[in-house]
C-alpha positions in Angstrom: -6.6 -4.3 -37.2 -9.8 -5.1 -35.1 -10.5 -4.4 -30.7 -9.7 -7.5 -28.4 -10.5 -5.6 -25.5 -11.9 -1.9 -25.8 -11.0 1.0 -23.1 -13.9 0.0 -20.9 -13.3 -3.4 -20.2 -9.9 -2.6 -19.7 -11.0 0.5 -17.4 -13.0 -2.2 -15.3 -10.4 -5.3 -15.3 -7.8 -2.1 -13.8 -9.8 -1.2 -11.1 -10.6 -4.9 -10.3 -6.6 -5.9 -10.2 -6.0 -2.1 -8.3 -9.2 -3.6 -5.8 -6.8 -6.8 -5.6 -3.7 -5.1 -4.8 -5.7 -2.6 -2.3 -6.7 -6.0 -0.5 -3.4 -7.3 -0.1 -1.9 -4.3 1.4 -4.6 -3.0 3.3 -2.9 -0.2 5.5 0.4 -0.5 3.9 2.2 1.9 1.0 3.4 -0.1 -2.4 5.7 1.3 -4.9 4.8 0.5 -8.7 7.5 -0.2 -10.6 6.7 0.5 -14.3 8.5 -1.3 -17.3 8.9 1.5 -19.8 7.2 2.3 -22.3 4.9 0.3 -22.3 3.6 -0.5 -19.1 3.0 3.8 -18.4 -0.4 4.3 -19.2 -1.1 1.1 -17.5 0.5 2.1 -14.5 -1.2 5.3 -14.6 -4.3 4.2 -14.4 -3.6 1.3 -11.9 -1.9 4.2 -9.4 -5.2 5.7 -9.5 -7.4 3.2 -8.4 -5.5 1.6 -5.7 -6.6 3.0 -2.5 -3.5 2.9 -0.8 -0.4 4.8 -0.5 1.1 4.4 -3.9 4.1 5.8 -4.8 6.0 5.0 -8.3 9.4 4.7 -10.4 10.3 3.6 -14.1 12.9 0.8 -15.0 13.6 1.0 -18.9 14.6 -1.9 -20.7 14.9 -3.3 -24.2 14.6 -7.2 -25.6 12.8 -6.3 -28.9 13.3 -5.4 -32.3 10.3 -4.6 -34.3 8.3 -8.0 -33.2 10.5 -10.1 -32.1 12.8 -10.9 -28.8 16.8 -10.2 -29.2 16.4 -13.4 -26.0 19.0 -10.4 -24.0 17.4 -8.1 -21.9 19.6 -4.9 -21.2 18.5 -1.8 -18.7 18.1 1.4 -20.5 17.0 3.3 -17.1 17.7 2.8 -13.4 15.2 3.3 -11.0 15.7 6.2 -9.2 14.8 5.4 -5.5 15.6 2.7 -3.2 13.5 -0.8 -3.1 14.9 -2.2 0.3 12.2 -3.1 2.7 9.5 -1.6 0.7 6.5 -3.3 -0.7 7.3 -3.7 -4.5 5.1 -4.2 -7.7 6.9 -4.8 -10.8 4.2 -3.6 -13.9 4.3 -4.9 -16.8 2.1 -4.4 -19.8 2.6 -8.0 -21.6 4.2 -11.2 -19.3 5.1 -12.9 -22.9 8.5 -15.1 -23.0 9.4 -14.3 -19.6 12.5 -13.4 -20.1 12.5 -9.6 -19.7 10.7 -10.2 -16.4 12.5 -13.2 -14.6 15.5 -10.9 -15.0 14.2 -7.7 -13.5 12.3 -10.3 -10.9 15.9 -11.1 -9.9 17.2 -7.6 -10.4 14.6 -6.9 -8.4 15.1 -9.0 -5.7 19.0 -8.6 -5.2 18.3 -5.4 -3.8 16.4 -6.9 -1.0 12.4 -5.5 -0.5 10.1 -6.6 1.7 7.7 -7.9 -1.1 8.0 -8.1 -4.8 4.8 -8.8 -6.6 4.2 -8.5 -10.9 1.7 -7.4 -12.0 1.0 -8.0 -15.6 -2.0 -6.1 -17.7 -1.8 -9.0 -19.9 -0.3 -13.0 -20.0 0.9 -14.7 -23.2 1.7 -18.4 -21.7 1.8 -19.7 -24.9 5.0 -18.0 -25.6 6.6 -18.5 -22.1 10.6 -19.5 -22.2 11.3 -19.2 -18.3 8.8 -20.4 -15.4 7.2 -16.9 -14.6 3.7 -16.0 -13.2 2.4 -12.8 -12.6 0.7 -12.6 -9.1 -1.6 -10.3 -10.9 -3.4 -10.3 -14.5 -5.3 -8.4 -16.1 -6.3 -10.8 -19.6 -4.8 -14.3 -20.6 -4.3 -13.7 -24.3 -3.1 -16.0 -27.5 -0.1 -15.7 -29.3 -1.3 -12.5 -31.7 0.5 -9.0 -31.5 -0.9 -6.7 -30.0 -1.2 -3.0 -30.2 -2.7 -0.4 -28.1 -2.7 1.0 -25.0 0.8 1.0 -24.3 1.9 -1.6 -26.2 3.7 -0.6 -29.7 5.1 -1.7 -32.9 8.3 0.6 -33.7 6.3 2.6 -31.7 3.5 3.0 -33.2 0.1 2.6 -31.7 1.1 3.6 -27.9 -1.6 5.5 -27.7 -4.6 3.7 -28.7 -7.6 3.6 -26.0 -8.3 0.0 -27.2 -6.2 -3.1 -27.2 -6.1 -4.1 -30.9 -4.8 -7.3 -32.5 -2.4 -6.3 -35.4 -3.1 -8.3 -38.2 0.1 -10.6 -39.9 1.8 -8.7 -42.8 
């Protein structure tokens, strides 16, 4: 596998995204909701770089079987706190088909947050099946299977510090 984004480039981009969020919500607090498990590392780095009162929670979903989406999203872990009347940023590792984020956006919007935004470290528009965009995007990528920095294949490679392209087998 080869490195697509080295750790220093990821760190720099995450800090830039945090600066955008800090600017957009100046003087307010934000609730970051990380989509488990892939977004955990990204959320931790983003939260430390945001210069606001930032709390976080996690939601777990499943929609993949290996490298293929099942087309069905199911919640495996619900939120621990209310989003009502809060500035919510849904934090995801990769915006791919749009199925998961469309589902989560609709689910969270039903709980009436003050603001609901999406931060995706990676955006893969070539695979989009539903019309959804992120408000904050780290990198736009092609149709390659990526691992590292939280992204996995069968729970492997999440701990790699870089984002790497997994070769086709």
